Each structure stands twice: as C-alpha cells, then as structure tokens.
Biotite code that builds the C-alpha atoms (Angstrom):
import biotite.structure as struc

atoms = struc.array([
    struc.Atom([-10.321, 7.296, -6.679], chain_id="A", res_id=1, res_name="UNK", atom_name="CA", element="C"),
    struc.Atom([-6.679, 8.715, -7.084], chain_id="A", res_id=2, res_name="UNK", atom_name="CA", element="C"),
    struc.Atom([-7.170, 9.829, -10.983], chain_id="A", res_id=3, res_name="UNK", atom_name="CA", element="C"),
    struc.Atom([-10.814, 11.381, -10.205], chain_id="A", res_id=4, res_name="UNK", atom_name="CA", element="C"),
    struc.Atom([-9.424, 13.416, -7.250], chain_id="A", res_id=5, res_name="UNK", atom_name="CA", element="C"),
    struc.Atom([-6.523, 14.623, -9.311], chain_id="A", res_id=6, res_name="UNK", atom_name="CA", element="C"),
    struc.Atom([-8.191, 15.600, -12.129], chain_id="A", res_id=7, res_name="UNK", atom_name="CA", element="C"),
    struc.Atom([-10.747, 17.362, -9.570], chain_id="A", res_id=8, res_name="UNK", atom_name="CA", element="C"),
    struc.Atom([-8.007, 19.431, -8.288], chain_id="A", res_id=9, res_name="UNK", atom_name="CA", element="C"),
    struc.Atom([-5.699, 19.937, -11.194], chain_id="A", res_id=10, res_name="UNK", atom_name="CA", element="C"),
    struc.Atom([-8.489, 20.667, -13.908], chain_id="A", res_id=11, res_name="UNK", atom_name="CA", element="C"),
    struc.Atom([-8.680, 21.425, -16.657], chain_id="A", res_id=12, res_name="UNK", atom_name="CA", element="C"),
    struc.Atom([-5.303, 19.048, -16.533], chain_id="A", res_id=13, res_name="UNK", atom_name="CA", element="C"),
    struc.Atom([-3.457, 16.805, -19.309], chain_id="A", res_id=14, res_name="UNK", atom_name="CA", element="C"),
    struc.Atom([-3.032, 12.802, -18.560], chain_id="A", res_id=15, res_name="UNK", atom_name="CA", element="C"),
    struc.Atom([0.578, 13.572, -18.863], chain_id="A", res_id=16, res_name="UNK", atom_name="CA", element="C"),
    struc.Atom([0.391, 16.171, -15.943], chain_id="A", res_id=17, res_name="UNK", atom_name="CA", element="C"),
    struc.Atom([-1.859, 13.758, -13.828], chain_id="A", res_id=18, res_name="UNK", atom_name="CA", element="C"),
    struc.Atom([0.843, 11.097, -14.327], chain_id="A", res_id=19, res_name="UNK", atom_name="CA", element="C"),
    struc.Atom([3.568, 13.232, -13.384], chain_id="A", res_id=20, res_name="UNK", atom_name="CA", element="C"),
    struc.Atom([1.951, 14.265, -10.229], chain_id="A", res_id=21, res_name="UNK", atom_name="CA", element="C"),
    struc.Atom([0.902, 10.494, -9.259], chain_id="A", res_id=22, res_name="UNK", atom_name="CA", element="C"),
    struc.Atom([4.737, 9.988, -9.735], chain_id="A", res_id=23, res_name="UNK", atom_name="CA", element="C"),
    struc.Atom([5.908, 12.280, -7.727], chain_id="A", res_id=24, res_name="UNK", atom_name="CA", element="C"),
    struc.Atom([3.673, 10.865, -4.833], chain_id="A", res_id=25, res_name="UNK", atom_name="CA", element="C"),
    struc.Atom([5.167, 7.854, -5.032], chain_id="A", res_id=26, res_name="UNK", atom_name="CA", element="C"),
    struc.Atom([1.402, 6.621, -5.596], chain_id="A", res_id=27, res_name="UNK", atom_name="CA", element="C"),
    struc.Atom([2.653, 3.629, -7.718], chain_id="A", res_id=28, res_name="UNK", atom_name="CA", element="C"),
    struc.Atom([3.853, 2.074, -4.354], chain_id="A", res_id=29, res_name="UNK", atom_name="CA", element="C"),
    struc.Atom([1.120, 2.802, -2.294], chain_id="A", res_id=30, res_name="UNK", atom_name="CA", element="C"),
    struc.Atom([-2.121, 3.271, -3.853], chain_id="A", res_id=31, res_name="UNK", atom_name="CA", element="C"),
    struc.Atom([-2.216, 0.630, -6.431], chain_id="A", res_id=32, res_name="UNK", atom_name="CA", element="C"),
    struc.Atom([-1.880, 3.101, -9.382], chain_id="A", res_id=33, res_name="UNK", atom_name="CA", element="C"),
    struc.Atom([0.466, 1.818, -12.007], chain_id="A", res_id=34, res_name="UNK", atom_name="CA", element="C"),
    struc.Atom([2.127, 4.498, -14.623], chain_id="A", res_id=35, res_name="UNK", atom_name="CA", element="C"),
    struc.Atom([1.531, 2.858, -17.505], chain_id="A", res_id=36, res_name="UNK", atom_name="CA", element="C"),
    struc.Atom([-2.388, 2.330, -16.577], chain_id="A", res_id=37, res_name="UNK", atom_name="CA", element="C"),
    struc.Atom([-3.045, 6.158, -16.143], chain_id="A", res_id=38, res_name="UNK", atom_name="CA", element="C"),
    struc.Atom([-3.669, 7.011, -19.714], chain_id="A", res_id=39, res_name="UNK", atom_name="CA", element="C"),
    struc.Atom([-6.391, 4.217, -20.210], chain_id="A", res_id=40, res_name="UNK", atom_name="CA", element="C"),
    struc.Atom([-7.905, 4.937, -16.882], chain_id="A", res_id=41, res_name="UNK", atom_name="CA", element="C"),
    struc.Atom([-8.675, 8.171, -17.963], chain_id="A", res_id=42, res_name="UNK", atom_name="CA", element="C"),
    struc.Atom([-10.138, 7.023, -21.231], chain_id="A", res_id=43, res_name="UNK", atom_name="CA", element="C"),
    struc.Atom([-12.200, 4.742, -19.193], chain_id="A", res_id=44, res_name="UNK", atom_name="CA", element="C"),
    struc.Atom([-13.303, 7.037, -16.860], chain_id="A", res_id=45, res_name="UNK", atom_name="CA", element="C"),
    struc.Atom([-14.719, 9.291, -19.612], chain_id="A", res_id=46, res_name="UNK", atom_name="CA", element="C"),
    struc.Atom([-16.294, 5.965, -21.369], chain_id="A", res_id=47, res_name="UNK", atom_name="CA", element="C"),
    struc.Atom([-18.265, 5.854, -18.214], chain_id="A", res_id=48, res_name="UNK", atom_name="CA", element="C"),
    struc.Atom([-18.766, 9.651, -17.816], chain_id="A", res_id=49, res_name="UNK", atom_name="CA", element="C"),
    struc.Atom([-17.254, 10.521, -14.941], chain_id="A", res_id=50, res_name="UNK", atom_name="CA", element="C"),
    struc.Atom([-14.512, 12.508, -16.702], chain_id="A", res_id=51, res_name="UNK", atom_name="CA", element="C"),
    struc.Atom([-15.095, 14.593, -19.944], chain_id="A", res_id=52, res_name="UNK", atom_name="CA", element="C"),
    struc.Atom([-12.318, 15.380, -22.633], chain_id="A", res_id=53, res_name="UNK", atom_name="CA", element="C"),
    struc.Atom([-12.840, 19.017, -23.282], chain_id="A", res_id=54, res_name="UNK", atom_name="CA", element="C"),
    struc.Atom([-10.049, 19.594, -25.911], chain_id="A", res_id=55, res_name="UNK", atom_name="CA", element="C"),
    struc.Atom([-7.201, 17.845, -27.926], chain_id="A", res_id=56, res_name="UNK", atom_name="CA", element="C"),
    struc.Atom([-3.973, 19.655, -29.048], chain_id="A", res_id=57, res_name="UNK", atom_name="CA", element="C"),
    struc.Atom([-1.117, 18.589, -30.907], chain_id="A", res_id=58, res_name="UNK", atom_name="CA", element="C"),
    struc.Atom([1.945, 20.221, -30.999], chain_id="A", res_id=59, res_name="UNK", atom_name="CA", element="C"),
    struc.Atom([4.424, 19.522, -33.721], chain_id="A", res_id=60, res_name="UNK", atom_name="CA", element="C"),
    struc.Atom([5.453, 15.732, -34.180], chain_id="A", res_id=61, res_name="UNK", atom_name="CA", element="C"),
    struc.Atom([4.417, 15.284, -30.617], chain_id="A", res_id=62, res_name="UNK", atom_name="CA", element="C"),
    struc.Atom([1.849, 12.987, -29.666], chain_id="A", res_id=63, res_name="UNK", atom_name="CA", element="C"),
    struc.Atom([-1.889, 14.716, -28.893], chain_id="A", res_id=64, res_name="UNK", atom_name="CA", element="C"),
    struc.Atom([-2.855, 15.966, -25.334], chain_id="A", res_id=65, res_name="UNK", atom_name="CA", element="C"),
    struc.Atom([-6.402, 15.517, -24.147], chain_id="A", res_id=66, res_name="UNK", atom_name="CA", element="C"),
    struc.Atom([-7.573, 17.947, -21.528], chain_id="A", res_id=67, res_name="UNK", atom_name="CA", element="C"),
    struc.Atom([-9.985, 16.691, -18.890], chain_id="A", res_id=68, res_name="UNK", atom_name="CA", element="C"),
    struc.Atom([-12.180, 17.827, -16.476], chain_id="A", res_id=69, res_name="UNK", atom_name="CA", element="C"),
    struc.Atom([-14.660, 16.054, -13.792], chain_id="A", res_id=70, res_name="UNK", atom_name="CA", element="C"),
    struc.Atom([-18.194, 15.793, -14.536], chain_id="A", res_id=71, res_name="UNK", atom_name="CA", element="C"),
    struc.Atom([-20.928, 16.140, -11.991], chain_id="A", res_id=72, res_name="UNK", atom_name="CA", element="C"),
    struc.Atom([-20.994, 12.161, -12.005], chain_id="A", res_id=73, res_name="UNK", atom_name="CA", element="C"),
    struc.Atom([-17.543, 11.719, -11.306], chain_id="A", res_id=74, res_name="UNK", atom_name="CA", element="C"),
    struc.Atom([-17.649, 14.132, -8.603], chain_id="A", res_id=75, res_name="UNK", atom_name="CA", element="C"),
    struc.Atom([-20.220, 12.086, -7.098], chain_id="A", res_id=76, res_name="UNK", atom_name="CA", element="C"),
    struc.Atom([-18.496, 8.939, -7.118], chain_id="A", res_id=77, res_name="UNK", atom_name="CA", element="C"),
    struc.Atom([-15.393, 10.442, -6.183], chain_id="A", res_id=78, res_name="UNK", atom_name="CA", element="C"),
    struc.Atom([-16.644, 11.956, -3.094], chain_id="A", res_id=79, res_name="UNK", atom_name="CA", element="C"),
    struc.Atom([-18.426, 8.511, -2.278], chain_id="A", res_id=80, res_name="UNK", atom_name="CA", element="C"),
    struc.Atom([-15.284, 6.745, -2.801], chain_id="A", res_id=81, res_name="UNK", atom_name="CA", element="C"),
    struc.Atom([-13.036, 9.037, -0.573], chain_id="A", res_id=82, res_name="UNK", atom_name="CA", element="C"),
    struc.Atom([-15.898, 8.989, 2.225], chain_id="A", res_id=83, res_name="UNK", atom_name="CA", element="C"),
    struc.Atom([-15.993, 5.208, 2.285], chain_id="A", res_id=84, res_name="UNK", atom_name="CA", element="C"),
    struc.Atom([-12.166, 5.046, 2.574], chain_id="A", res_id=85, res_name="UNK", atom_name="CA", element="C"),
    struc.Atom([-12.155, 7.569, 5.420], chain_id="A", res_id=86, res_name="UNK", atom_name="CA", element="C"),
    struc.Atom([-14.527, 5.990, 7.313], chain_id="A", res_id=87, res_name="UNK", atom_name="CA", element="C"),
    struc.Atom([-14.237, 2.283, 6.582], chain_id="A", res_id=88, res_name="UNK", atom_name="CA", element="C"),
    struc.Atom([-11.385, 0.508, 7.792], chain_id="A", res_id=89, res_name="UNK", atom_name="CA", element="C"),
    struc.Atom([-9.484, -1.357, 5.042], chain_id="A", res_id=90, res_name="UNK", atom_name="CA", element="C"),
    struc.Atom([-6.570, -3.905, 5.459], chain_id="A", res_id=91, res_name="UNK", atom_name="CA", element="C"),
    struc.Atom([-4.163, -3.717, 2.831], chain_id="A", res_id=92, res_name="UNK", atom_name="CA", element="C"),
    struc.Atom([-3.352, -7.143, 1.298], chain_id="A", res_id=93, res_name="UNK", atom_name="CA", element="C"),
    struc.Atom([0.462, -7.959, 2.518], chain_id="A", res_id=94, res_name="UNK", atom_name="CA", element="C"),
    struc.Atom([2.072, -10.689, 0.721], chain_id="A", res_id=95, res_name="UNK", atom_name="CA", element="C"),
    struc.Atom([4.571, -11.214, 3.612], chain_id="A", res_id=96, res_name="UNK", atom_name="CA", element="C"),
    struc.Atom([1.695, -12.140, 6.055], chain_id="A", res_id=97, res_name="UNK", atom_name="CA", element="C"),
    struc.Atom([0.759, -15.316, 3.610], chain_id="A", res_id=98, res_name="UNK", atom_name="CA", element="C"),
    struc.Atom([4.874, -16.130, 3.585], chain_id="A", res_id=99, res_name="UNK", atom_name="CA", element="C"),
    struc.Atom([4.950, -15.840, 7.492], chain_id="A", res_id=100, res_name="UNK", atom_name="CA", element="C"),
    struc.Atom([1.731, -18.397, 7.894], chain_id="A", res_id=101, res_name="UNK", atom_name="CA", element="C"),
    struc.Atom([4.430, -21.034, 6.904], chain_id="A", res_id=102, res_name="UNK", atom_name="CA", element="C"),
    struc.Atom([7.191, -19.657, 9.058], chain_id="A", res_id=103, res_name="UNK", atom_name="CA", element="C"),
    struc.Atom([7.875, -23.373, 10.075], chain_id="A", res_id=104, res_name="UNK", atom_name="CA", element="C"),
    struc.Atom([8.609, -24.186, 6.855], chain_id="A", res_id=105, res_name="UNK", atom_name="CA", element="C"),
    struc.Atom([12.170, -22.148, 6.888], chain_id="A", res_id=106, res_name="UNK", atom_name="CA", element="C"),
    struc.Atom([15.217, -23.154, 9.101], chain_id="A", res_id=107, res_name="UNK", atom_name="CA", element="C"),
    struc.Atom([15.476, -20.867, 12.253], chain_id="A", res_id=108, res_name="UNK", atom_name="CA", element="C"),
    struc.Atom([18.341, -19.259, 11.441], chain_id="A", res_id=109, res_name="UNK", atom_name="CA", element="C"),
    struc.Atom([17.379, -18.535, 8.092], chain_id="A", res_id=110, res_name="UNK", atom_name="CA", element="C"),
    struc.Atom([14.208, -17.470, 9.325], chain_id="A", res_id=111, res_name="UNK", atom_name="CA", element="C"),
    struc.Atom([15.171, -14.669, 11.853], chain_id="A", res_id=112, res_name="UNK", atom_name="CA", element="C"),
    struc.Atom([17.678, -13.394, 9.754], chain_id="A", res_id=113, res_name="UNK", atom_name="CA", element="C"),
    struc.Atom([15.235, -12.995, 7.267], chain_id="A", res_id=114, res_name="UNK", atom_name="CA", element="C"),
    struc.Atom([13.264, -10.873, 9.616], chain_id="A", res_id=115, res_name="UNK", atom_name="CA", element="C"),
    struc.Atom([16.299, -8.691, 10.689], chain_id="A", res_id=116, res_name="UNK", atom_name="CA", element="C"),
    struc.Atom([16.708, -8.006, 6.991], chain_id="A", res_id=117, res_name="UNK", atom_name="CA", element="C"),
    struc.Atom([13.095, -7.053, 6.531], chain_id="A", res_id=118, res_name="UNK", atom_name="CA", element="C"),
    struc.Atom([13.810, -4.668, 9.542], chain_id="A", res_id=119, res_name="UNK", atom_name="CA", element="C"),
    struc.Atom([16.908, -3.266, 7.834], chain_id="A", res_id=120, res_name="UNK", atom_name="CA", element="C"),
    struc.Atom([14.919, -2.695, 4.632], chain_id="A", res_id=121, res_name="UNK", atom_name="CA", element="C"),
    struc.Atom([12.404, -1.141, 6.704], chain_id="A", res_id=122, res_name="UNK", atom_name="CA", element="C"),
    struc.Atom([14.859, 1.270, 8.378], chain_id="A", res_id=123, res_name="UNK", atom_name="CA", element="C"),
    struc.Atom([16.188, 2.612, 4.939], chain_id="A", res_id=124, res_name="UNK", atom_name="CA", element="C"),
    struc.Atom([12.807, 3.629, 4.083], chain_id="A", res_id=125, res_name="UNK", atom_name="CA", element="C"),
    struc.Atom([11.924, 5.313, 7.213], chain_id="A", res_id=126, res_name="UNK", atom_name="CA", element="C"),
    struc.Atom([15.206, 6.932, 6.778], chain_id="A", res_id=127, res_name="UNK", atom_name="CA", element="C"),
    struc.Atom([14.480, 8.488, 3.254], chain_id="A", res_id=128, res_name="UNK", atom_name="CA", element="C"),
    struc.Atom([10.880, 9.441, 4.457], chain_id="A", res_id=129, res_name="UNK", atom_name="CA", element="C"),
    struc.Atom([12.239, 11.459, 7.633], chain_id="A", res_id=130, res_name="UNK", atom_name="CA", element="C"),
    struc.Atom([14.651, 13.080, 5.265], chain_id="A", res_id=131, res_name="UNK", atom_name="CA", element="C"),
    struc.Atom([11.878, 14.224, 2.771], chain_id="A", res_id=132, res_name="UNK", atom_name="CA", element="C"),
    struc.Atom([10.116, 15.476, 6.422], chain_id="A", res_id=133, res_name="UNK", atom_name="CA", element="C"),
    struc.Atom([12.939, 17.849, 6.945], chain_id="A", res_id=134, res_name="UNK", atom_name="CA", element="C"),
    struc.Atom([13.218, 18.732, 3.313], chain_id="A", res_id=135, res_name="UNK", atom_name="CA", element="C"),
    struc.Atom([12.652, 22.157, 1.373], chain_id="A", res_id=136, res_name="UNK", atom_name="CA", element="C"),
    struc.Atom([10.831, 19.973, -1.450], chain_id="A", res_id=137, res_name="UNK", atom_name="CA", element="C"),
    struc.Atom([8.273, 18.435, 0.667], chain_id="A", res_id=138, res_name="UNK", atom_name="CA", element="C"),
    struc.Atom([7.834, 22.104, 2.541], chain_id="A", res_id=139, res_name="UNK", atom_name="CA", element="C"),
    struc.Atom([7.988, 24.067, -0.437], chain_id="A", res_id=140, res_name="UNK", atom_name="CA", element="C"),
    struc.Atom([6.136, 21.910, -2.763], chain_id="A", res_id=141, res_name="UNK", atom_name="CA", element="C"),
    struc.Atom([3.696, 19.889, -1.105], chain_id="A", res_id=142, res_name="UNK", atom_name="CA", element="C"),
    struc.Atom([0.292, 20.336, 0.948], chain_id="A", res_id=143, res_name="UNK", atom_name="CA", element="C"),
    struc.Atom([1.071, 20.028, 4.514], chain_id="A", res_id=144, res_name="UNK", atom_name="CA", element="C"),
    struc.Atom([-0.911, 17.265, 5.006], chain_id="A", res_id=145, res_name="UNK", atom_name="CA", element="C"),
    struc.Atom([1.181, 15.058, 2.642], chain_id="A", res_id=146, res_name="UNK", atom_name="CA", element="C"),
    struc.Atom([4.124, 15.476, 5.415], chain_id="A", res_id=147, res_name="UNK", atom_name="CA", element="C"),
    struc.Atom([1.272, 13.840, 7.450], chain_id="A", res_id=148, res_name="UNK", atom_name="CA", element="C"),
    struc.Atom([1.038, 10.720, 5.081], chain_id="A", res_id=149, res_name="UNK", atom_name="CA", element="C"),
    struc.Atom([4.501, 10.876, 5.664], chain_id="A", res_id=150, res_name="UNK", atom_name="CA", element="C"),
    struc.Atom([4.787, 10.463, 9.253], chain_id="A", res_id=151, res_name="UNK", atom_name="CA", element="C"),
    struc.Atom([1.878, 7.904, 9.018], chain_id="A", res_id=152, res_name="UNK", atom_name="CA", element="C"),
    struc.Atom([4.108, 5.539, 6.841], chain_id="A", res_id=153, res_name="UNK", atom_name="CA", element="C"),
    struc.Atom([7.274, 6.473, 9.306], chain_id="A", res_id=154, res_name="UNK", atom_name="CA", element="C"),
    struc.Atom([5.253, 5.306, 12.397], chain_id="A", res_id=155, res_name="UNK", atom_name="CA", element="C"),
    struc.Atom([4.051, 2.129, 10.880], chain_id="A", res_id=156, res_name="UNK", atom_name="CA", element="C"),
    struc.Atom([7.462, 1.002, 9.587], chain_id="A", res_id=157, res_name="UNK", atom_name="CA", element="C"),
    struc.Atom([8.956, 1.920, 12.838], chain_id="A", res_id=158, res_name="UNK", atom_name="CA", element="C"),
    struc.Atom([5.927, -0.315, 14.428], chain_id="A", res_id=159, res_name="UNK", atom_name="CA", element="C"),
    struc.Atom([6.832, -3.340, 12.101], chain_id="A", res_id=160, res_name="UNK", atom_name="CA", element="C"),
    struc.Atom([10.950, -2.764, 12.843], chain_id="A", res_id=161, res_name="UNK", atom_name="CA", element="C"),
    struc.Atom([10.284, -3.468, 16.064], chain_id="A", res_id=162, res_name="UNK", atom_name="CA", element="C"),
    struc.Atom([7.798, -6.815, 15.795], chain_id="A", res_id=163, res_name="UNK", atom_name="CA", element="C"),
    struc.Atom([10.534, -8.099, 13.235], chain_id="A", res_id=164, res_name="UNK", atom_name="CA", element="C"),
    struc.Atom([13.262, -7.788, 15.918], chain_id="A", res_id=165, res_name="UNK", atom_name="CA", element="C"),
    struc.Atom([10.962, -9.127, 18.854], chain_id="A", res_id=166, res_name="UNK", atom_name="CA", element="C"),
    struc.Atom([10.061, -11.697, 16.971], chain_id="A", res_id=167, res_name="UNK", atom_name="CA", element="C"),
    struc.Atom([13.473, -12.796, 15.927], chain_id="A", res_id=168, res_name="UNK", atom_name="CA", element="C"),
    struc.Atom([14.636, -13.393, 19.143], chain_id="A", res_id=169, res_name="UNK", atom_name="CA", element="C"),
    struc.Atom([11.938, -15.410, 19.851], chain_id="A", res_id=170, res_name="UNK", atom_name="CA", element="C"),
    struc.Atom([13.051, -17.845, 16.896], chain_id="A", res_id=171, res_name="UNK", atom_name="CA", element="C"),
    struc.Atom([16.384, -17.745, 18.197], chain_id="A", res_id=172, res_name="UNK", atom_name="CA", element="C"),
    struc.Atom([15.981, -18.811, 21.482], chain_id="A", res_id=173, res_name="UNK", atom_name="CA", element="C"),
    struc.Atom([14.238, -21.828, 20.036], chain_id="A", res_id=174, res_name="UNK", atom_name="CA", element="C"),
    struc.Atom([10.558, -21.192, 21.444], chain_id="A", res_id=175, res_name="UNK", atom_name="CA", element="C"),
    struc.Atom([8.086, -23.805, 20.031], chain_id="A", res_id=176, res_name="UNK", atom_name="CA", element="C"),
    struc.Atom([5.838, -22.947, 17.152], chain_id="A", res_id=177, res_name="UNK", atom_name="CA", element="C"),
    struc.Atom([3.477, -25.402, 18.543], chain_id="A", res_id=178, res_name="UNK", atom_name="CA", element="C"),
    struc.Atom([0.586, -24.462, 20.808], chain_id="A", res_id=179, res_name="UNK", atom_name="CA", element="C"),
    struc.Atom([0.917, -25.571, 24.565], chain_id="A", res_id=180, res_name="UNK", atom_name="CA", element="C"),
    struc.Atom([0.426, -28.711, 25.543], chain_id="A", res_id=181, res_name="UNK", atom_name="CA", element="C"),
    struc.Atom([1.694, -30.035, 21.715], chain_id="A", res_id=182, res_name="UNK", atom_name="CA", element="C"),
    struc.Atom([5.604, -30.929, 21.821], chain_id="A", res_id=183, res_name="UNK", atom_name="CA", element="C"),
    struc.Atom([5.925, -32.289, 18.391], chain_id="A", res_id=184, res_name="UNK", atom_name="CA", element="C"),
    struc.Atom([3.106, -33.004, 15.474], chain_id="A", res_id=185, res_name="UNK", atom_name="CA", element="C"),
    struc.Atom([4.259, -34.961, 12.813], chain_id="A", res_id=186, res_name="UNK", atom_name="CA", element="C"),
    struc.Atom([2.665, -33.126, 9.432], chain_id="A", res_id=187, res_name="UNK", atom_name="CA", element="C"),
    struc.Atom([-0.854, -31.949, 9.170], chain_id="A", res_id=188, res_name="UNK", atom_name="CA", element="C"),
    struc.Atom([-2.835, -35.036, 10.508], chain_id="A", res_id=189, res_name="UNK", atom_name="CA", element="C"),
    struc.Atom([-0.660, -35.124, 13.512], chain_id="A", res_id=190, res_name="UNK", atom_name="CA", element="C"),
    struc.Atom([-1.433, -32.008, 14.367], chain_id="A", res_id=191, res_name="UNK", atom_name="CA", element="C"),
    struc.Atom([-5.031, -31.911, 13.784], chain_id="A", res_id=192, res_name="UNK", atom_name="CA", element="C"),
    struc.Atom([-5.513, -35.445, 15.173], chain_id="A", res_id=193, res_name="UNK", atom_name="CA", element="C"),
    struc.Atom([-4.058, -33.502, 18.679], chain_id="A", res_id=194, res_name="UNK", atom_name="CA", element="C"),
    struc.Atom([-5.732, -30.426, 18.442], chain_id="A", res_id=195, res_name="UNK", atom_name="CA", element="C"),
    struc.Atom([-8.907, -30.033, 20.729], chain_id="A", res_id=196, res_name="UNK", atom_name="CA", element="C"),
    struc.Atom([-12.190, -29.103, 18.903], chain_id="A", res_id=197, res_name="UNK", atom_name="CA", element="C"),
    struc.Atom([-12.717, -25.382, 17.993], chain_id="A", res_id=198, res_name="UNK", atom_name="CA", element="C"),
    struc.Atom([-15.249, -23.791, 20.860], chain_id="A", res_id=199, res_name="UNK", atom_name="CA", element="C"),
    struc.Atom([-17.464, -22.449, 17.253], chain_id="A", res_id=200, res_name="UNK", atom_name="CA", element="C"),
    struc.Atom([-17.897, -26.216, 16.054], chain_id="A", res_id=201, res_name="UNK", atom_name="CA", element="C"),
    struc.Atom([-19.115, -27.506, 19.477], chain_id="A", res_id=202, res_name="UNK", atom_name="CA", element="C"),
    struc.Atom([-22.379, -27.894, 20.282], chain_id="A", res_id=203, res_name="UNK", atom_name="CA", element="C"),
])
C-alpha cells in the first residue's frame, strides 16, 4: 500500500524518489517496507497492472531510471487497502511478546533489568520523536498528519514504558508467576495436572 500511495501522490515519479521519500519517513521501521525491495516491488506492481511505466531515461553512465504512474486498477487497489487498514484493527506482531511468554525462564533479577532497559530504549525513541515534533524539519517539510503519527508513536511508547516499570517492580517484589491457589508446579506435567478444567472444555 505504501508504494502505491506514494506513486499516486508523487506521480509521475522515479523509483529513486519513492525510495528516498520512504526512507525520510523511516518507513522501514514501521511499515514493513525494506529499502532494497522497493525497485522489485515497483516492477511487480507494474507486472500486475497496478502501476505503469511511462518513461525510461538514462543520463550518461548512470543506471536507467523508470518513471511510474498509478493505473485505475492500482487506484482501486490502493483505496481498498487504505480503507481496510483505517476501519480494521490489525495488531502488529511483536517478537517481545513471544519472549515475555517465557518470563519464568529468566532469573528475576535479569528479567526486571531487561524490562528497565527496554523502558530506557523506548525513552530514547520518544525523546527523538519529541525533538522531531518541535523541529523545523517536520514543521516545514512534512504534512501536518506526519506529526500526528509521531504523537501516536510517542503515546504508545510512553504507555509501554510505564508498563515495563510496573512489571519490573512486581518481579522484584517476588510475586508468584503461578495462578492463584498454585504454590508450586514442577514442569509442564505438574502444572497441567493441578490446573482446573478450562470452562470452554466443560460440558
């Protein structure tokens, strides 16, 4: 969707300019768009009839540059993808969630330290975003809604920072990881045998 949208916005446009614009948005960090795949994506979208190549030019010994425009089919596809993402809730996959599900595998001290380190990394990111929000670069070169995106990312990061600190404190306090009523369980078999039957499995 990102590439279709940018071609639609900037057309007629070279692949180089699409790549440069995406990098200026740091889209490789939040939109699953890798810089090295952009030219391939442009060619594939053209093969699928979503874009069309309107010109190819070469200056001196430089690589040839192809100029793209969006087709009517591409416009329909872009609008369909756009509205789907606006009106649906799509939870992004977070590798940290997979790691956190195995919290008991880490020593408590390390788990708490890792959470506080995660909070510090998030703080660094929010500091950069706040600086960007106040910068001439954002104010003078980007649409207003790009700043609103930065506000969204900042709010999410601040919520996770608070969560990291809260959970680190609970881990430090020695709170049990086990469900209420289970003081200990040796391995999965011991855990499974002592758990009550799940309500959804009972008749």
